[in-house]
Backbone bond lengths (Angstrom), bond angles and torsions (degrees), N, CA, C in turn:
res aa  C-N    CA-C-N  psi(-1)  N-CA   C-N-CA  omega(-1)  CA-C   N-CA-C  phi
1 M - - - 1.437 - - 1.523 111.41 -
2 A 1.324 117.58 -29.41 1.457 121.02 -179.14 1.527 110.82 -59.40
3 E 1.334 117.12 -35.80 1.449 119.86 -179.61 1.528 111.08 -66.39
4 K 1.317 116.07 -34.28 1.454 120.41 -176.67 1.529 112.27 -77.44
5 F 1.326 117.17 -35.69 1.450 120.31 -171.82 1.517 115.10 -114.25
6 G 1.285 119.48 -23.27 1.458 120.46 -176.46 1.518 110.71 94.58
7 R 1.345 115.76 -179.81 1.455 120.13 -173.17 1.526 113.29 -119.15
8 K 1.292 118.37 -0.33 1.460 120.63 -176.44 1.526 110.75 -88.90
9 I 1.313 115.83 165.54 1.460 121.50 -178.20 1.532 111.51 -61.99
10 E 1.322 116.80 -26.72 1.462 119.92 178.56 1.527 111.80 -65.18
11 S 1.319 117.07 -14.72 1.458 121.27 -179.44 1.524 112.57 -79.27
12 V 1.308 118.17 -10.81 1.460 120.18 -175.84 1.525 111.17 -63.25
13 R 1.308 117.72 -46.09 1.471 120.14 -178.02 1.529 111.94 -59.62
14 P 1.337 119.82 -49.46 1.465 118.73 178.74 1.529 112.78 -62.72
15 I 1.323 117.19 -33.86 1.472 120.03 177.81 1.517 109.98 -64.92
16 M 1.338 116.58 -44.76 1.464 119.96 179.87 1.528 111.01 -65.10
17 E 1.310 117.37 -39.51 1.461 120.62 177.92 1.521 110.90 -65.33
18 Y 1.323 116.78 -40.71 1.460 120.52 176.86 1.521 110.53 -61.72
19 A 1.328 116.60 -47.14 1.460 120.56 -179.47 1.523 110.61 -61.78
20 R 1.311 116.40 -44.46 1.466 120.69 -179.24 1.527 110.32 -60.64
21 G 1.319 117.34 -40.83 1.456 121.15 -176.46 1.512 114.82 -81.59
22 N 1.332 117.44 -25.50 1.463 119.62 -172.16 1.521 115.27 -118.85
23 L 1.300 117.97 -18.64 1.463 119.56 -173.37 1.522 113.84 -114.74
24 K 1.320 117.99 -3.57 1.461 121.00 -178.14 1.530 108.65 -86.04
25 T 1.330 114.10 85.48 1.455 120.87 178.52 1.526 108.90 -118.87
26 K 1.309 116.09 164.76 1.466 119.70 178.08 1.522 110.63 -60.43
27 A 1.328 116.67 -39.42 1.472 120.33 -179.51 1.528 110.87 -64.53
28 N 1.325 117.40 -44.76 1.465 120.35 179.84 1.518 111.48 -67.21
29 L 1.331 117.68 -39.86 1.458 120.51 177.88 1.523 110.50 -64.27
30 H 1.329 117.07 -35.77 1.464 120.71 176.40 1.530 110.32 -64.21
31 K 1.326 116.99 -41.34 1.470 120.61 177.60 1.522 111.12 -62.51
32 V 1.321 116.82 -38.71 1.465 120.97 178.02 1.531 109.43 -64.67
33 D 1.328 117.02 -44.95 1.467 120.37 178.27 1.529 111.39 -59.91
34 E 1.333 117.05 -40.89 1.470 120.88 177.68 1.526 110.91 -63.56
35 A 1.327 116.95 -42.74 1.461 120.84 -179.98 1.531 110.49 -64.54
36 I 1.325 117.18 -39.12 1.460 121.01 178.35 1.523 110.00 -62.60
37 A 1.326 116.95 -44.63 1.462 121.00 179.97 1.529 110.68 -62.42
38 K 1.327 117.53 -41.68 1.461 121.08 178.78 1.528 111.44 -64.46
39 M 1.326 116.14 -41.05 1.462 119.79 179.60 1.526 110.73 -66.50
40 K 1.330 116.84 -42.35 1.468 120.08 178.15 1.519 110.32 -60.26
41 N 1.322 116.65 -43.89 1.452 121.03 179.25 1.520 111.00 -63.36
42 Y 1.313 116.71 -45.22 1.462 120.80 -179.92 1.523 111.20 -59.75
43 F 1.325 116.15 -49.47 1.465 119.25 -176.22 1.521 112.32 -70.31
44 S 1.322 117.48 -30.92 1.470 118.08 178.28 1.527 110.30 -72.42
45 T 1.324 118.58 -37.17 1.458 119.73 178.28 1.525 112.01 -77.75
46 A 1.325 117.77 -32.31 1.462 120.75 177.49 1.528 110.01 -65.59
47 G 1.309 117.01 -39.04 1.461 120.92 178.59 1.509 112.03 -63.98
48 K 1.324 116.27 -39.00 1.469 120.26 179.01 1.524 110.54 -66.75
49 M 1.336 117.03 -36.52 1.457 120.81 -179.21 1.528 111.50 -67.41
50 L 1.318 116.75 -32.24 1.462 120.52 -179.87 1.531 112.36 -71.74
51 H 1.330 116.24 -28.00 1.456 120.65 -175.78 1.520 113.82 -96.79
52 T 1.322 117.25 8.02 1.476 118.96 178.78 1.503 111.49 -100.00
């Protein structure tokens, strides 16, 4: 991907536009939702472990 977009901070916008146009699918959004649920579960149980 570095060859396509470059390595400078100015490359962030084209990368985000590419992702928005090419990677925003129902399957990918489902994976994001699953990752969010896993992170919420991890942090909620990690917090409980610290306070016991």
